[in-house]
Structure formats: C-alpha cells, structure tokens
KEDOMI-307933 format. One record per residue (C-alpha): residue number from 1; residue in three letters; x, y, z. Coordinates in steps of 0.1 Angstrom, whole numbers. Example, Ala and Ser with C-alpha at 12.3 -4.5 7.8 and 13.67 -1.06 7.14 Angstrom:
<recs>
> num,residu,X,Y,Z
> 1,Ala,123,-45,78
> 2,Ser,137,-11,71
</recs>
This chain:
<recs>
> num,residu,X,Y,Z
> 1,Unk,-1077,274,-249
> 2,Unk,-1089,243,-250
> 3,Unk,-1120,239,-262
> 4,Unk,-1142,204,-256
> 5,Unk,-1175,202,-275
> 6,Unk,-1203,176,-260
> 7,Unk,-1221,167,-296
> 8,Unk,-1191,169,-320
> 9,Unk,-1209,147,-344
> 10,Unk,-1235,174,-354
> 11,Unk,-1236,184,-391
> 12,Unk,-1228,217,-388
> 13,Unk,-1192,213,-374
> 14,Unk,-1169,217,-397
> 15,Unk,-1184,250,-400
> 16,Unk,-1179,260,-366
> 17,Unk,-1136,243,-373
> 18,Unk,-1139,267,-410
> 19,Unk,-1147,302,-396
> 20,Unk,-1124,300,-366
> 21,Unk,-1102,293,-387
> 22,Unk,-1099,323,-404
> 23,Unk,-1093,338,-370
> 24,Unk,-1052,347,-365
> 25,Unk,-1066,335,-328
> 26,Unk,-1066,297,-339
> 27,Unk,-1031,293,-330
> 28,Unk,-1037,296,-290
> 29,Unk,-1068,272,-296
> 30,Unk,-1069,236,-293
> 31,Unk,-1101,215,-298
> 32,Unk,-1114,182,-283
> 33,Unk,-1148,172,-303
> 34,Unk,-1164,145,-281
> 35,Unk,-1192,126,-294
> 36,Unk,-1208,86,-286
> 37,Unk,-1204,73,-329
> 38,Unk,-1172,67,-337
> 39,Unk,-1182,63,-373
> 40,Unk,-1201,99,-377
> 41,Unk,-1168,116,-361
> 42,Unk,-1145,100,-381
> 43,Unk,-1165,112,-410
> 44,Unk,-1165,142,-395
> 45,Unk,-1132,148,-391
> 46,Unk,-1124,138,-429
> 47,Unk,-1153,169,-435
> 48,Unk,-1127,193,-415
> 49,Unk,-1094,177,-428
> 50,Unk,-1103,183,-465
> 51,Unk,-1125,217,-461
> 52,Unk,-1104,233,-436
> 53,Unk,-1079,256,-454
> 54,Unk,-1054,259,-418
> 55,Unk,-1042,234,-401
> 56,Unk,-1071,227,-368
> 57,Unk,-1051,211,-339
> 58,Unk,-1079,187,-324
> 59,Unk,-1085,154,-307
> 60,Unk,-1114,128,-305
> 61,Unk,-1132,116,-283
> 62,Unk,-1163,93,-275
> 63,Unk,-1181,104,-244
> 64,Unk,-1176,66,-221
> 65,Unk,-1165,81,-183
> 66,Unk,-1128,73,-194
> 67,Unk,-1133,96,-230
> 68,Unk,-1153,125,-217
> 69,Unk,-1126,126,-187
> 70,Unk,-1097,132,-206
> 71,Unk,-1114,161,-230
> 72,Unk,-1120,177,-201
> 73,Unk,-1092,176,-189
> 74,Unk,-1071,211,-188
> 75,Unk,-1106,223,-212
> 76,Unk,-1106,265,-209
> 77,Unk,-1146,266,-224
> 78,Unk,-1171,233,-223
> 79,Unk,-1192,231,-261
> 80,Unk,-1224,217,-254
> 81,Unk,-1244,215,-286
> 82,Unk,-1255,172,-278
> 83,Unk,-1294,167,-286
> 84,Unk,-1302,144,-263
> 85,Unk,-1326,121,-277
> 86,Unk,-1318,127,-313
> 87,Unk,-1341,138,-336
> 88,Unk,-1360,113,-330
> 89,Unk,-1369,135,-300
> 90,Unk,-1369,174,-313
> 91,Unk,-1397,154,-336
> 92,Unk,-1420,139,-309
> 93,Unk,-1415,172,-295
> 94,Unk,-1425,198,-325
> 95,Unk,-1456,174,-332
> 96,Unk,-1472,159,-295
> 97,Unk,-1482,198,-284
> 98,Unk,-1505,198,-319
> 99,Unk,-1525,174,-300
> 100,Unk,-1537,194,-276
> 101,Unk,-1542,224,-294
> 102,Unk,-1504,239,-288
> 103,Unk,-1479,252,-312
> 104,Unk,-1451,224,-311
> 105,Unk,-1419,241,-310
> 106,Unk,-1385,220,-302
> 107,Unk,-1373,243,-276
> 108,Unk,-1404,269,-266
> 109,Unk,-1439,260,-248
> 110,Unk,-1446,227,-244
> 111,Unk,-1420,207,-265
> 112,Unk,-1394,224,-251
> 113,Unk,-1403,211,-214
> 114,Unk,-1406,182,-234
> 115,Unk,-1372,185,-244
> 116,Unk,-1359,193,-209
> 117,Unk,-1378,165,-191
> 118,Unk,-1354,140,-216
> 119,Unk,-1322,162,-210
> 120,Unk,-1316,176,-178
> 121,Unk,-1309,136,-165
> 122,Unk,-1281,135,-188
> 123,Unk,-1270,174,-190
> 124,Unk,-1271,171,-147
> 125,Unk,-1241,136,-160
> 126,Unk,-1221,157,-181
> 127,Unk,-1218,189,-160
> 128,Unk,-1210,173,-131
> 129,Unk,-1179,160,-150
> 130,Unk,-1175,192,-156
> 131,Unk,-1173,199,-118
> 132,Unk,-1150,176,-112
> 133,Unk,-1124,176,-144
> 134,Unk,-1121,213,-148
> 135,Unk,-1140,231,-125
> 136,Unk,-1133,267,-137
> 137,Unk,-1138,264,-170
> 138,Unk,-1168,286,-194
> 139,Unk,-1192,262,-202
> 140,Unk,-1218,272,-236
> 141,Unk,-1249,258,-246
> 142,Unk,-1257,256,-273
> 143,Unk,-1287,224,-267
> 144,Unk,-1321,240,-260
> 145,Unk,-1351,245,-241
> 146,Unk,-1317,275,-234
> 147,Unk,-1336,295,-204
> 148,Unk,-1346,266,-190
> 149,Unk,-1315,247,-192
> 150,Unk,-1294,276,-179
> 151,Unk,-1319,279,-151
> 152,Unk,-1312,243,-142
> 153,Unk,-1282,245,-142
> 154,Unk,-1276,275,-125
> 155,Unk,-1298,256,-100
> 156,Unk,-1280,223,-93
> 157,Unk,-1243,237,-109
> 158,Unk,-1241,268,-91
> 159,Unk,-1206,265,-84
> 160,Unk,-1199,263,-126
> 161,Unk,-1203,299,-150
> 162,Unk,-1231,284,-177
> 163,Unk,-1248,307,-196
> 164,Unk,-1270,292,-224
> 165,Unk,-1259,313,-259
> 166,Unk,-1283,323,-289
> 167,Unk,-1277,341,-317
> 168,Unk,-1310,352,-329
> 169,Unk,-1316,392,-318
> 170,Unk,-1278,391,-333
> 171,Unk,-1293,380,-366
> 172,Unk,-1322,395,-365
> 173,Unk,-1302,432,-355
> 174,Unk,-1286,424,-383
> 175,Unk,-1311,414,-410
> 176,Unk,-1328,449,-396
> 177,Unk,-1306,465,-417
> 178,Unk,-1290,483,-388
> 179,Unk,-1251,479,-399
> 180,Unk,-1226,457,-399
> 181,Unk,-1226,455,-357
> 182,Unk,-1245,478,-343
> 183,Unk,-1226,502,-313
> 184,Unk,-1238,488,-275
> 185,Unk,-1260,519,-268
> 186,Unk,-1276,520,-304
> 187,Unk,-1302,497,-294
> 188,Unk,-1319,477,-265
> 189,Unk,-1331,443,-263
> 190,Unk,-1357,428,-239
> 191,Unk,-1365,388,-234
> 192,Unk,-1363,353,-224
> 193,Unk,-1348,331,-254
> 194,Unk,-1367,330,-291
> 195,Unk,-1395,351,-274
> 196,Unk,-1381,389,-271
> 197,Unk,-1382,427,-288
> 198,Unk,-1352,451,-295
> 199,Unk,-1361,481,-292
> 200,Unk,-1350,513,-291
> 201,Unk,-1327,510,-321
> 202,Unk,-1325,546,-344
> 203,Unk,-1362,554,-333
> 204,Unk,-1378,525,-348
> 205,Unk,-1408,513,-339
> 206,Unk,-1401,474,-318
> 207,Unk,-1388,449,-339
> 208,Unk,-1400,409,-321
> 209,Unk,-1384,378,-331
> 210,Unk,-1399,356,-354
> 211,Unk,-1410,333,-325
> 212,Unk,-1427,357,-304
> 213,Unk,-1454,350,-334
> 214,Unk,-1456,314,-320
> 215,Unk,-1473,341,-290
> 216,Unk,-1493,363,-313
> 217,Unk,-1503,340,-341
> 218,Unk,-1509,312,-323
> 219,Unk,-1536,293,-349
> 220,Unk,-1516,303,-378
> 221,Unk,-1484,287,-368
> 222,Unk,-1508,253,-355
> 223,Unk,-1521,257,-391
> 224,Unk,-1489,258,-407
> 225,Unk,-1472,235,-384
> 226,Unk,-1499,209,-395
> 227,Unk,-1497,212,-432
> 228,Unk,-1464,202,-432
> 229,Unk,-1458,170,-450
> 230,Unk,-1426,165,-432
> 231,Unk,-1412,176,-395
> 232,Unk,-1385,201,-396
> 233,Unk,-1363,173,-378
> 234,Unk,-1366,141,-403
> 235,Unk,-1360,173,-427
> 236,Unk,-1328,171,-405
> 237,Unk,-1328,134,-407
> 238,Unk,-1325,131,-438
> 239,Unk,-1303,162,-445
> 240,Unk,-1279,148,-419
> 241,Unk,-1275,118,-429
> 242,Unk,-1270,129,-470
> 243,Unk,-1244,152,-449
> 244,Unk,-1226,124,-430
> 245,Unk,-1223,99,-461
> 246,Unk,-1207,133,-476
> 247,Unk,-1182,140,-453
> 248,Unk,-1171,99,-454
> 249,Unk,-1165,94,-486
> 250,Unk,-1169,129,-509
> 251,Unk,-1145,158,-524
> 252,Unk,-1142,184,-511
> 253,Unk,-1165,207,-534
> 254,Unk,-1189,179,-522
> 255,Unk,-1184,188,-481
> 256,Unk,-1186,223,-487
> 257,Unk,-1221,220,-509
> 258,Unk,-1234,195,-480
> 259,Unk,-1225,226,-456
> 260,Unk,-1242,254,-473
> 261,Unk,-1277,234,-480
> 262,Unk,-1275,232,-435
> 263,Unk,-1267,268,-428
> 264,Unk,-1251,278,-389
> 265,Unk,-1261,312,-382
> 266,Unk,-1253,299,-346
> 267,Unk,-1214,290,-354
> 268,Unk,-1212,321,-378
> 269,Unk,-1236,351,-352
> 270,Unk,-1224,338,-323
> 271,Unk,-1204,308,-311
> 272,Unk,-1170,311,-334
> 273,Unk,-1171,350,-329
> 274,Unk,-1174,342,-296
> 275,Unk,-1145,319,-285
> 276,Unk,-1120,342,-311
> 277,Unk,-1129,373,-292
> 278,Unk,-1122,349,-259
> 279,Unk,-1079,350,-271
> 280,Unk,-1081,381,-282
> 281,Unk,-1102,399,-255
> 282,Unk,-1122,419,-283
> 283,Unk,-1151,422,-301
> 284,Unk,-1172,441,-322
> 285,Unk,-1198,415,-316
> 286,Unk,-1224,413,-292
> 287,Unk,-1235,382,-280
> 288,Unk,-1268,371,-259
> 289,Unk,-1269,349,-234
> 290,Unk,-1299,331,-211
> 291,Unk,-1283,332,-179
> 292,Unk,-1295,347,-142
> 293,Unk,-1314,380,-136
> 294,Unk,-1293,391,-108
> 295,Unk,-1301,423,-111
> 296,Unk,-1303,438,-149
> 297,Unk,-1336,438,-145
> 298,Unk,-1353,448,-109
> 299,Unk,-1384,434,-119
> 300,Unk,-1372,401,-118
> 301,Unk,-1363,376,-88
> 302,Unk,-1318,376,-91
> 303,Unk,-1324,340,-100
> 304,Unk,-1348,340,-126
> 305,Unk,-1333,337,-160
> 306,Unk,-1337,368,-190
> 307,Unk,-1320,371,-221
> 308,Unk,-1289,393,-216
> 309,Unk,-1262,411,-242
> 310,Unk,-1231,415,-237
> 311,Unk,-1203,430,-251
> 312,Unk,-1169,437,-247
> 313,Unk,-1152,469,-233
> 314,Unk,-1117,475,-222
> 315,Unk,-1107,433,-225
> 316,Unk,-1138,420,-206
> 317,Unk,-1168,410,-214
> 318,Unk,-1198,427,-196
> 319,Unk,-1235,426,-200
> 320,Unk,-1247,460,-217
> 321,Unk,-1262,482,-200
> 322,Unk,-1303,490,-209
> 323,Unk,-1304,529,-222
> 324,Unk,-1338,528,-223
> 325,Unk,-1364,509,-195
> 326,Unk,-1386,477,-218
> 327,Unk,-1422,492,-226
> 328,Unk,-1437,478,-189
> 329,Unk,-1456,456,-226
> 330,Unk,-1426,440,-224
> 331,Unk,-1421,434,-190
> 332,Unk,-1460,420,-187
> 333,Unk,-1453,396,-219
> 334,Unk,-1426,382,-204
> 335,Unk,-1433,377,-170
> 336,Unk,-1453,352,-174
> 337,Unk,-1425,330,-196
> 338,Unk,-1407,335,-165
> 339,Unk,-1434,320,-138
> 340,Unk,-1435,296,-158
> 341,Unk,-1398,287,-155
> 342,Unk,-1402,285,-123
> 343,Unk,-1418,263,-116
> 344,Unk,-1408,239,-145
> 345,Unk,-1377,241,-132
> 346,Unk,-1388,224,-99
> 347,Unk,-1410,197,-121
> 348,Unk,-1379,180,-137
> 349,Unk,-1356,183,-109
> 350,Unk,-1379,162,-91
> 351,Unk,-1394,144,-117
> 352,Unk,-1433,151,-102
> 353,Unk,-1453,144,-133
> 354,Unk,-1483,165,-106
> 355,Unk,-1460,193,-106
> 356,Unk,-1454,191,-148
> 357,Unk,-1484,199,-152
> 358,Unk,-1492,229,-123
> 359,Unk,-1463,243,-142
> 360,Unk,-1481,240,-173
> 361,Unk,-1510,256,-163
> 362,Unk,-1495,286,-162
> 363,Unk,-1480,287,-190
> 364,Unk,-1501,315,-221
> 365,Unk,-1502,286,-243
> 366,Unk,-1518,258,-220
> 367,Unk,-1557,267,-217
> 368,Unk,-1571,248,-186
> 369,Unk,-1564,220,-164
> 370,Unk,-1570,193,-187
> 371,Unk,-1548,205,-218
> 372,Unk,-1525,203,-190
> 373,Unk,-1530,174,-179
> 374,Unk,-1531,157,-214
> 375,Unk,-1494,172,-222
> 376,Unk,-1479,156,-187
> 377,Unk,-1484,125,-194
> 378,Unk,-1474,131,-228
> 379,Unk,-1444,143,-214
> 380,Unk,-1436,122,-185
> 381,Unk,-1441,92,-206
> 382,Unk,-1429,97,-238
> 383,Unk,-1412,63,-259
> 384,Unk,-1395,78,-291
> 385,Unk,-1392,60,-318
> 386,Unk,-1348,49,-331
> 387,Unk,-1340,80,-355
> 388,Unk,-1306,96,-356
> 389,Unk,-1288,116,-328
> 390,Unk,-1263,148,-340
</recs>
C-alpha cells in the first residue's frame, strides 16, 4: 500500500512513522513524503531514521508539480496535512476574531472560515493532481477546518473519496474511562467536527467534546484567550524550530524528547491505526470522519457534512449505526453550524466577500451584521507576516 503524505515536514511526522513501525502491516507499506522545504524534509527524514527501529520504505519529494506527480503515482492513500499559510495563518485565525468579540480558533467560527478561504485555492490544486494521477486513492484530510474542507471537496471533486479525519471523539471516549476500546454498540456519537457529544455510554450523561465550551461559555473562553502571553501558533513555531534543529543534528534520545514535547494524538488514535487497518482489514479502533451525511441522519440534507463514526466489520470499514437517536437539543444545537457551512462553502468557492458576510451572519457565534461585515473584511483582506510553515 503506497501512502503519500503532503505536508511531511510537520514536526510530528516521525511520530506517525514510529507508530506504524510497530505493526506487522509495515512490510506492506510504502511512504512518499512530500514537502516544500528540502532542508526541513531532510531533518524529518533523519529523525525517522534515528528513531524508528524497523526499516521504513520511504521516498522524499518536493511539492513542485513534477515532484507531486511522482509522489502521487500509484498512491493508494493520500494524507493531506499541509498547513496552508503556515503558522502565521494559524496565528491570524486565532487572533483576529477577538477584535469582534468572537472566540478565536484555527478551525471553528470566523477563524475556521479564514483558514478555509486561504486554504482552498491551493488545496483544490492538490486534489486536482490526485484526480489526474491517482483518482482511486483514498484521501484523508488532517488539514482544517475539517467540515468545511470536506464539504468543498465533495462539491468540487465528487469523483474522489475525500474524508477529514479527527481523533477527538476517540480520545474523549478513552478519557471517559470507557475502557481501552469501547464496543461499537456501547455508545453513540452525534456532531460536526470538534462540536459533538458522546451519549448512551453505559447509561451516563452525554459527554460533550471539549471545544463545545466555545459555544456554551464564549465570554470565559475569550477572556482566557486574551490573557495568553503567547498564541498557540507562536508556541508551536517555537517548538517546531527547536525540534527541527534537534532532528537535523541531535542524538536519538534528544530527538525522542523533542517528539514527546509535542504530543500527536491524531496519529496515535486516528491516522496510524487507520493506515494499519487498511492493510490488515481489521481493527478494534473506531474512526471519525467528516463527510457527507448521505442518509446517515434524517434531519440533514444528503450533502451536509457531519462527523460520522466508522468501524471494521467483516473486513469492511462501515458506518457505525445510531442505536439511539440523538436528543432533540443536540440536533437543534448542531443545525445552525451545518446551515452556516452550507453558505460558507458557496462563499469560499465563489471568492465573494458579500457571501462570506452572509455566511457569518448565520453563525451562532457572530452577533449582528456589522460584526459579520468586519470579520468578512478581515478574512478576505488578510495579510500574513512571515512565519514558519508546517
């Protein structure tokens, strides 16, 4: 199975290769690592070689059209984890909404729309390469905003299998004390990316995902964000710079310490077990994809994107059925976010600031047309300072 990773110079990429190296499926995997920066990619490659105990069949390519075509040729799986706009983009997305009394986040709210506005033109080019070179490959997005990018992909590339993958529902389940891996029939899940609930778990009260507090306690969240002396993006830039320097020259123990300084649960609890399961056709893990509803929940349109759990059954990756209908208040709580994404997708595809404003007007976190107009102007006219890219 050939796996092509776009955005391979993320400082955590060696953690993914370390995770899959423990699997008996490793001998059937070939990795193509693709990135823009050759020096960073060399450091990542060295870190992999220094810390992975088993040989990894991997090649490195640049993100030029020629390099991308070579990397995608024959790919069975394409993982896109490029941070379009780099960490400067994340910094902007986290900060500018606060000026309009809205929570800042790289994947949710106005920050998420800003990221999608910046990301889609280049991401769509990359998906176009996938369609031309390896149209039958499975495409997994680790780039956010997950729901909106999954919707845009389904609209513009309906012939590709594109899903956004997230670990948060799985880690929430594990942190709830449900056991090492709960049975598929022991719980239900309903929501969109980062905004959802686990319910029906051993008769317990529903468990919201941690980002739900951006909706239920926005004043508290904004106060916490304003008190930060360093944005999360700036913190990650500092960690990334130190890690890549260590990867380039450090010892094995130093590299492992650098990897531990930036935990990567999206690999351990989502992507790594998913890749291994695609080889073995079985896994005890459950996987949460943002993808088209397509009849999974009757209250939403077929093209609406929900976060849907999957599990392996008889050698097939299948949608986990809902054993209990989600409470009406859950459906009512999620509906405005889905309605917003319908409009936001049209706005991003059309590159129309007026439509950006209209989408923001229906977002539950944006109060008033003047605030929506200000946010829309900031999104469309964003100018990013120079900062590292992951």
